[in-house]
C-alpha positions in Angstrom: -88.6 36.5 46.6 -85.5 39.4 45.2 -83.2 37.3 47.9 -84.1 33.9 47.0 -83.7 35.0 42.6 -80.0 36.5 44.0 -78.4 32.9 45.8 -78.2 31.4 43.1 -75.7 34.8 41.5 -74.0 35.1 44.7 -73.2 31.0 44.5 -71.3 31.6 40.9 -69.6 34.7 42.5 -68.5 32.2 45.9 -67.4 29.6 43.7 -65.4 31.2 41.4 -63.6 33.2 44.2 -62.8 29.7 45.7 -61.5 28.4 42.5 -59.5 31.8 42.1 -57.5 31.2 45.1 -57.0 27.9 44.5 -55.2 28.8 41.2 -53.2 31.5 43.0 -52.0 29.2 46.2 -50.9 26.3 43.1 -48.9 29.5 41.5 -46.8 30.1 44.2 -46.5 26.3 45.1 -44.7 26.4 41.5 -42.8 29.5 42.2 -41.2 28.6 45.8 -40.1 25.0 43.3 -38.7 27.1 40.5 -37.2 29.4 42.9 -35.5 26.7 45.5 -33.7 25.2 42.2 -32.6 28.7 41.1 -30.5 29.5 44.5 -28.8 26.5 43.7 -30.8 24.3 47.3 -30.4 21.5 45.3 -25.9 19.9 45.2 -26.9 18.5 41.8 -24.4 20.5 38.9 -26.2 22.8 36.5 -25.7 20.3 33.7 -27.0 16.9 35.2 -30.5 15.9 34.7 -33.0 16.5 37.9 -34.6 14.1 40.4 -37.1 12.2 39.1 -40.6 13.5 40.4 -40.9 13.2 44.3 -37.1 11.8 44.6 -35.4 13.2 47.6 -33.2 16.3 47.0 -29.7 14.9 47.1 -27.8 16.4 50.2 -25.1 19.0 49.5 -21.5 17.9 48.7 -19.1 19.0 51.5 -15.5 20.8 49.8 -12.5 18.5 49.9 -8.9 18.6 48.4 -9.6 17.3 45.1 -12.9 16.7 42.6 -12.7 15.9 38.9 -16.1 18.5 38.8 -15.6 21.5 40.5 -18.9 22.9 42.1 -19.6 26.6 42.1 -19.1 28.0 45.5 -16.2 25.5 46.3 -12.7 25.2 45.1 -10.9 22.1 44.3 -11.8 19.0 46.1 -11.4 15.2 45.9 -13.4 13.1 44.3 -15.8 10.7 46.3 -15.4 6.5 46.7 -17.4 5.7 44.0 -17.2 8.7 41.4 -13.7 6.6 40.5 -14.3 2.8 40.0 -12.3 0.7 42.5 -10.2 -1.6 40.3 -8.6 -4.7 41.1 -6.1 -4.7 38.8 -4.5 -2.0 36.6 -5.6 -0.9 33.0 -3.0 -2.6 30.6 -4.6 -1.2 27.4 -6.3 1.8 26.6 -9.5 1.9 24.0 -8.6 3.1 20.6 -10.1 4.1 17.2 -7.5 2.2 14.3 -3.6 2.5 15.6 -4.1 4.7 18.3 -0.9 4.0 21.2 -0.2 5.9 24.5 3.5 7.1 25.2 3.9 7.2 29.2 7.1 8.5 31.1 8.0 7.5 34.2 9.7 9.2 37.4 10.5 13.4 36.6 10.3 15.1 36.2 14.2 15.8 35.6 15.7 19.2 34.3 18.5 17.2 32.6 16.2 14.8 30.8 12.6 16.0 30.7 13.0 18.8 28.6 14.7 16.7 25.8 11.8 14.2 26.0 9.4 17.6 25.9 10.9 19.1 23.1 11.0 16.1 20.7 7.1 15.8 20.9 6.4 18.9 20.5 8.5 18.6 17.2 6.6 16.1 16.2 3.4 17.8 17.8 2.6 14.6 19.6 0.8 13.9 23.2 2.2 11.5 26.2 1.9 11.1 29.4 4.2 12.1 32.5 3.9 9.9 36.0 5.5 11.8 38.0 6.8 11.9 41.6 6.0 14.4 43.9 9.3 15.4 45.6 10.8 15.5 41.7 7.7 17.5 40.7 7.6 19.8 44.1 11.8 20.7 42.5 10.9 21.5 39.3 7.2 22.8 38.9 7.6 24.7 35.9 8.4 21.4 33.6 5.0 20.6 35.0 3.7 23.5 33.6 5.5 22.6 30.6 3.5 19.6 30.3 -0.1 21.1 30.9 1.4 23.8 28.4 2.2 21.5 25.5 -1.3 19.3 26.1 0.4 16.6 28.1 -1.5 14.6 30.7 0.5 14.3 34.1 -0.1 11.3 36.4 0.6 10.6 40.4 3.1 8.0 40.7 3.6 8.2 44.6 6.1 10.8 45.9 8.9 9.2 46.4 8.6 5.8 44.9 8.4 2.8 47.3 6.9 -0.4 46.5 3.6 0.0 48.5 3.0 -3.3 48.9 5.4 -3.2 51.9 3.6 -0.5 53.2 0.6 -0.3 56.0 -2.5 1.7 54.4 -1.7 5.0 56.0 1.5 5.4 54.1 0.4 4.3 51.1 -2.7 7.3 51.4 0.5 10.0 52.4 2.6 8.8 49.2 -0.4 9.2 47.0 -2.0 12.3 48.3 1.4 14.6 48.8 2.2 13.4 45.2 -1.5 15.2 44.3 -1.3 18.2 46.1 2.4 19.1 44.1 1.0 18.6 41.0 -2.1 20.8 42.0 0.6 23.1 43.3 2.2 23.3 40.0 -0.5 23.2 37.2 -4.1 24.0 39.1 -5.3 20.8 38.5 -5.1 17.3 40.3 -4.3 14.2 38.5 -6.4 11.8 36.7 -4.1 8.8 36.3 -1.8 6.9 38.9 0.6 4.0 38.3 2.4 2.0 41.3 6.5 2.4 41.1 7.8 -0.9 39.9 4.2 -2.1 39.2 3.6 -3.4 42.6 -0.4 -2.9 43.3 -2.7 -3.9 46.4 -6.1 -2.8 47.4 -5.1 0.3 49.5 -3.6 1.7 46.2 -6.3 0.7 43.9 -8.9 2.2 46.4 -6.8 5.2 47.4 -6.4 6.4 43.9 -10.3 6.0 43.3 -10.8 8.1 46.8 -8.8 10.7 44.5 -10.8 10.4 41.3 -7.7 8.7 39.7 -7.5 5.4 37.2 -4.9 2.6 38.2 -2.4 2.8 34.7 -0.1 -0.2 34.2 1.8 -0.7 30.7 1.3 -2.9 27.8 5.6 -2.7 26.3 8.2 -2.2 29.0 11.0 -0.5 26.9 13.4 -1.7 29.7 14.9 1.3 29.5 15.0 1.5 33.2 18.0 -1.3 32.8 19.9 1.1 30.5 20.1 -1.8 27.5 20.9 0.8 24.5 19.6 2.9 22.2 18.8 0.4 19.7 17.7 -2.4 22.5 14.9 0.7 23.5 13.7 1.2 20.0 14.0 -2.3 18.9 11.3 -3.0 22.0 9.3 -0.6 21.2 8.9 -1.2 17.4 7.9 -5.1 18.1 5.9 -4.0 20.6 3.7 -1.4 19.4 -0.2 -2.3 18.4 -3.3 -0.2 18.7 -4.3 0.3 22.3 -0.7 -0.4 23.6 0.9 1.6 26.3 4.9 1.8 26.4 6.3 2.3 29.5 10.1 5.2 29.5 11.1 7.0 32.1 12.6 10.2 32.1 13.9 9.9 35.4 15.6 8.0 38.4 18.9 7.2 36.4 20.5 8.0 33.3 18.2 8.2 30.9 20.2 9.6 27.5 19.6 6.5 25.8 15.9 7.0 26.9 16.3 10.2 24.7 18.4 9.2 21.8 15.9 6.1 21.7 12.7 9.1 21.4 14.2 10.6 19.0 14.4 7.4 16.8 11.4 5.4 17.9 8.9 8.2 17.1 8.9 9.5 13.9 9.3 6.1 12.5 6.0 4.8 14.5 3.8 8.6 13.1 5.2 6.9 9.5 4.1 3.8 10.0 0.4 5.2 10.9 0.5 4.9 14.6 -1.8 7.8 16.5 0.3 8.7 19.5 -2.1 10.7 22.1 -3.1 10.7 25.6 -6.1 8.4 26.4 -9.2 9.5 27.9 -11.1 8.1 30.7 -11.9 4.6 28.7 -10.3 1.6 28.9 -10.4 -1.9 28.0 
């Protein structure tokens, strides 16, 4: 009788022990998941949302030369295809609030003309974009550092300024990659914008630029300063073409750019007086 009476109590104890074991197992499983996340097993950056429940964990990304968002544990990396859109035509105009404009300068940096342009921009507290050639960047890394220190944006304009549409893909890649290397060596960050010399674009230029994390930027207004038409003509070309989102093409190297330097001193304060806001673009374009 005593044995039969004690059976219910024993069953309760056994059932309680089983439930405790299940709870302990579930707690350990949850701890393992949290530990994996803390240890960085996932390749997803810490500021990105985690995968949906039941989704397969992403594979760790391999290091390479360039990357827009460096990951902990890796140095600068190249951006993978798809990270930046592969476009079929370059951006001509920037998205701008109000009367925003962008000034760009190609072919430098040149120790004779670029410092004067930097001084004028600094005087008026204006930021611009400089599409540099790799061979000029290697010869004048101090000027690239001055650009970054002043808040300007450096873009890629190939290494030797060739016409890309006349080249094979391997040569195009070499021109673009070597320039990104030169910029990276000088300022510690890769360019995020690319401009084809002579405005001559092709599919390879778009694809390779996107692989390196760069957007293709052309222009809205050509000052024609490369023709050396006279300072007054350059000024007129800029003021006539001014408008919201306009991208102005000028040069700080590749020839005698004294007219470009003088014209900037004239049209920049006039643009500012007319209410234009001159600055560097975000990655948003129209």
